[in-house]
C-alpha positions, 0 to 999 in steps of 0.5 A: 789896889791902893792909890800910891801903890803899883804892882808889876806881875813878874816871872815867866808866867807872871806868877810873882809880883813887885810892888812899889808903894809910897811909904811916909812921903819920903820913902818908897817901899819895895816888895818882891813876892813869889807864889807863896813867899815874900822877901823883906820889904826895902825902903828907898829914899828918893835918891836911891829910887832915882839910882834904881830907875837909871840902872834899870833903864840902862839894863832894859836898853841892853835887852832885845824885845821878844815880840813885835807887840812888845817893841810896840808897847815899849815905844808907845810908853817912851813916847808917853814919858817923853 
């Protein structure tokens, strides 16, 4: 995987992925890929990426953890970010 790229496996069986990659130091490339298909790449400015992060934070706060291990992992991530 590239140095400036993050891949997150998604889906109930982690069969798809979301990739985020720095694209020309001013833009963030967002790619969503399924098993054999790929959606169009979206390029986000820094301000758009910040709005996306805020929207995700807002929606994630409404979700209930599905397992105790997931709760512990989220708490550890939250403490590292603080």
